[in-house]
C-alpha positions as CSV (number, residue, x, y, z in Angstrom):
1,M,-52.9,-11.9,23.5
2,A,-54.9,-15.0,23.0
3,N,-55.5,-14.7,19.3
4,K,-51.7,-14.1,18.9
5,K,-51.2,-18.1,20.8
6,A,-54.5,-19.1,19.3
7,Y,-53.7,-18.5,15.4
8,N,-49.9,-19.2,16.2
9,Y,-48.7,-15.1,14.7
10,D,-45.5,-15.7,15.5
11,A,-44.9,-19.0,13.2
12,F,-46.4,-16.7,10.7
13,I,-44.6,-13.7,11.0
14,T,-40.8,-15.6,11.3
15,T,-41.5,-17.5,8.0
16,I,-43.4,-15.1,5.4
17,D,-42.1,-16.3,1.6
18,K,-43.3,-14.3,-1.1
19,S,-43.3,-17.8,-2.9
20,K,-45.7,-19.2,-0.9
21,I,-48.7,-18.8,1.1
22,F,-49.1,-19.3,4.8
23,I,-52.5,-21.6,4.9
24,R,-54.8,-21.7,8.2
25,P,-58.0,-23.3,8.7
26,K,-60.8,-20.9,7.2
27,S,-62.5,-20.6,10.9
28,T,-59.7,-18.8,12.3
29,L,-59.8,-16.6,8.9
30,S,-61.6,-12.7,9.5
31,D,-65.5,-12.7,9.2
32,L,-65.2,-9.9,7.5
33,F,-63.0,-11.1,4.7
34,W,-62.5,-14.8,4.1
35,G,-65.7,-15.5,6.2
36,L,-68.0,-13.7,3.7
37,S,-66.9,-15.6,0.8
38,S,-67.0,-19.3,-0.2
39,A,-63.2,-19.3,-1.8
40,I,-60.7,-19.8,0.3
41,P,-56.9,-18.7,-0.2
42,L,-55.2,-20.8,-3.0
43,A,-51.7,-22.0,-2.5
44,N,-50.4,-21.7,-5.8
45,D,-52.0,-18.4,-6.6
46,T,-49.8,-15.1,-5.7
47,A,-50.9,-12.6,-3.0
48,I,-52.6,-10.3,-5.5
49,Q,-54.7,-13.3,-7.1
50,N,-55.6,-14.4,-3.4
51,I,-56.6,-10.6,-2.5
52,A,-58.5,-10.3,-5.8
53,L,-60.6,-13.6,-4.8
54,L,-60.8,-12.7,-1.2
55,L,-62.7,-9.1,-2.8
56,D,-64.7,-10.8,-5.1
57,G,-65.9,-12.6,-2.5
58,V,-66.8,-9.9,-0.2
59,W,-68.3,-7.6,-3.4
60,Q,-70.3,-10.4,-4.0
61,H,-71.7,-11.1,-0.7
62,E,-72.1,-7.0,-0.5
63,Y,-74.4,-7.2,-3.5
64,S,-76.4,-10.0,-2.3
65,T,-77.2,-8.5,0.7
66,Y,-77.8,-4.6,-0.4
67,Q,-81.7,-4.8,-0.9
68,S,-82.2,-6.5,2.5
69,I,-80.0,-3.7,3.9
70,M,-81.9,-1.0,2.1
71,A,-85.0,-2.8,3.4
72,L,-84.3,-2.7,7.2
73,P,-88.0,-1.7,8.5
74,N,-86.6,0.3,11.5
75,I,-82.9,1.2,10.9
76,W,-83.1,3.6,14.1
77,D,-83.3,0.0,16.3
78,S,-80.0,-0.4,17.7
79,T,-79.8,-4.5,16.4
80,Q,-80.9,-3.1,12.8
81,H,-78.3,-0.2,13.3
82,D,-75.6,-2.7,14.1
83,I,-76.4,-4.8,10.9
84,F,-76.2,-1.7,8.6
85,H,-73.0,-0.4,10.5
86,T,-71.6,-3.9,9.5
87,F,-72.3,-3.6,6.0
88,R,-70.8,-0.2,5.6
89,K,-67.6,-1.5,7.6
90,I,-67.3,-4.2,4.6
91,I,-67.2,-1.4,2.2
92,R,-64.8,0.5,4.3
93,S,-62.7,-2.3,4.5
94,A,-62.9,-3.4,1.1
95,L,-62.0,-0.2,-0.1
96,A,-58.8,0.2,2.3
97,V,-57.5,-3.0,0.5
98,I,-58.0,-1.7,-2.9
99,S,-55.8,1.2,-1.9
100,R,-53.4,-0.8,-0.3
101,F,-53.2,-3.0,-3.3
102,P,-54.2,-1.0,-6.5
103,P,-53.0,-3.8,-9.7
104,V,-56.0,-6.0,-7.5
105,Y,-58.6,-3.8,-9.0
106,N,-56.5,-2.1,-11.9
107,R,-59.4,-3.0,-14.1
108,L,-61.9,-1.1,-12.3
109,P,-63.2,2.0,-13.9
110,S,-61.9,5.3,-11.9
111,Q,-65.7,6.5,-11.8
112,D,-66.6,3.0,-10.4
113,M,-64.4,3.4,-7.3
114,D,-65.9,7.4,-7.2
115,I,-69.2,5.8,-7.0
116,L,-67.8,3.0,-4.2
117,D,-66.7,6.1,-2.3
118,N,-69.4,7.9,-2.3
119,A,-71.5,5.3,-1.4
120,Y,-69.0,4.5,1.7
121,G,-69.6,8.3,2.5
122,Q,-73.5,8.4,2.4
123,F,-73.4,5.5,4.3
124,G,-71.5,7.2,6.5
125,A,-73.7,10.2,7.1
126,L,-76.6,8.2,7.7
127,N,-74.7,5.9,10.1
128,D,-73.8,9.3,12.2
129,M,-77.3,10.0,12.2
130,I,-78.3,6.8,13.7
131,T,-75.7,7.1,16.1
132,D,-76.5,10.3,17.3
133,Y,-80.4,9.3,17.4
134,L,-79.4,6.6,19.6
135,F,-77.2,8.4,21.8
136,D,-79.9,11.4,22.5
137,V,-82.3,8.7,23.1
138,E,-80.3,7.0,25.6
139,H,-80.0,10.2,27.1
140,G,-83.6,11.6,27.5
141,N,-82.6,14.1,24.6
142,N,-86.5,13.1,23.1
143,D,-87.1,16.4,20.9
144,Q,-83.1,16.5,19.4
145,A,-83.8,12.4,18.7
146,A,-87.2,13.4,16.9
147,Q,-85.5,15.7,14.8
148,I,-82.5,13.5,13.7
149,K,-85.0,10.8,13.1
150,V,-87.0,13.0,10.6
151,S,-83.7,14.3,8.8
152,G,-82.5,10.6,8.6
153,R,-85.7,9.8,7.4
154,F,-85.2,11.9,4.2
155,F,-82.2,11.2,3.9
156,R,-82.3,7.5,3.3
157,S,-85.2,8.0,1.0
158,I,-82.6,10.0,-1.1
159,L,-80.4,6.9,-0.7
160,S,-82.9,4.4,-2.0
161,Y,-82.8,6.3,-5.5
162,F,-79.4,5.5,-5.8
163,D,-77.6,2.2,-6.8
164,F,-74.3,2.2,-5.3
165,I,-73.3,-1.7,-6.4
166,I,-71.1,-2.1,-9.3
167,V,-72.6,-5.1,-11.7
168,S,-70.3,-6.3,-14.1
């Protein structure tokens, strides 16, 4: 409810107009979308053009942080896991936007979308292992945690051989 008032959602919903954009200060925009990009929505562009601008910024962010994510020294640490998990959430969010607005990336070959979907799934499998590991450590299931960590190390080494980031 606080966000509804702070960001004036009622005014936004009641004044939707296909021909103009509702401009808000960048500080009120989602950190996982516009917060990742130096770009801001442009009032004279269409919604599709602004979504493309947004996603270009998101993908640039993901590309620039990919190597550091893959090089996290202890992904089993909850703080580093949070960093990895946020990276994966950004991929999920961007893929969701693409699926809802196909014209945004109609230039993207289907095999590239398959690579992105695969990356999201592979990162998800690793994320699930880490979550299970952290749960087992928290609940004293040390033998189970150790088994997960061994298989997770192997899985992560496999991931490091793939380049999931598309460079155009």
